[in-house]
C-alpha positions, 0 to 999 in steps of 0.5 A: 090817188092819195091826194083824191082820198085826202080831198074826199076826207076834207069834204067829209069833215067840212060838211056839205058846204064844201061841195058848192065851194069846190064847184065855185072854185073849179068854175072860177079857175076855168074862167081865169084860164080862158081869160088868161089865154085870151089876154096872152094872145091879145097882148102878143098880137098888135096892129100898128097905126101905120099898118092900119092906115095902109089897110084902109088905103088899099081897102085890104082888111087886116088879118083876123086869125088871132084876137087883136081887138084893133085888127078885129075892129078895123076888119069889121069896119072895112067889111061894113064899108063894102058894097054899093051902099057904103057911106061917102061922108066922113061922119058916117065912117067915123060912126061906123068905126066907133060901132066896130070898136064898141063891139070889141069891148064885150070881148075885152071885159068878158069873164072879168065880172064873173071871176070877181063875183065868184071870188066874192061869193066864196067867203059867203059860202064859207060863212054859211059853213061856219054857221052850220058848224056852230049850229052843230056844235051848240046842238051837241052841247045841248044834248051832251053838255060840255063833257063830249069834246069829240062830238063838239070838235066835229062841228068846230072842225066843220066851221073852221074848214069851210071858212078856210076853204072859202078864203083860200078860194077867194083871196087868189081869185080876187088877186088874179081878177084884179091883175087881169082887170088891170091888163084889160084896162091897158088893152082898152086904153090902147084900143081907145087911142087907136080909135081916136087916131083912126077917126082923125085919119078918116075925117081928114085923109081917107081916099082909097088908093083904088079910087 
């Protein structure tokens, strides 16, 4: 309860700009939590190349209960291969698998651009509060001169608090966003290596065991 009261006091001292900064911060950290959970689950799950070859040979899709990009791409590819219209040439198979891999790239980078944009926007909102506070300070000076220090302090306090709030939101957001982007790029590279290996295998060796 005391923490909530302190937050309300800070919002009151920082002026109306503190509200959008708070909303932006909450939105950004919700996206960070969602993406961090996805990265954790995707990193813990994997589909070794030997298992992928076995799935292709037996025409048994890999389990897709998690969020492993390789398993999801292979499962989508094998689903497209079912039915009487399935391609028999290697080139269409390679193209189908490339499409399946590209579908996973959307999930790989989901939320990352939004997190970086929100983190970059926070200092701009803080700057807006800085300008608002300085305008208020100069308005007080124009009305009362330099003799009313208490009235001047209100505008200066607003300027400093909003600047600080914007930086406190932006700096951790940018750091976490960069860490997540690096981890996602690692998953992306792993998926590309998997893609090349499966395509080479499809071009040379795929003869389903049931045939």
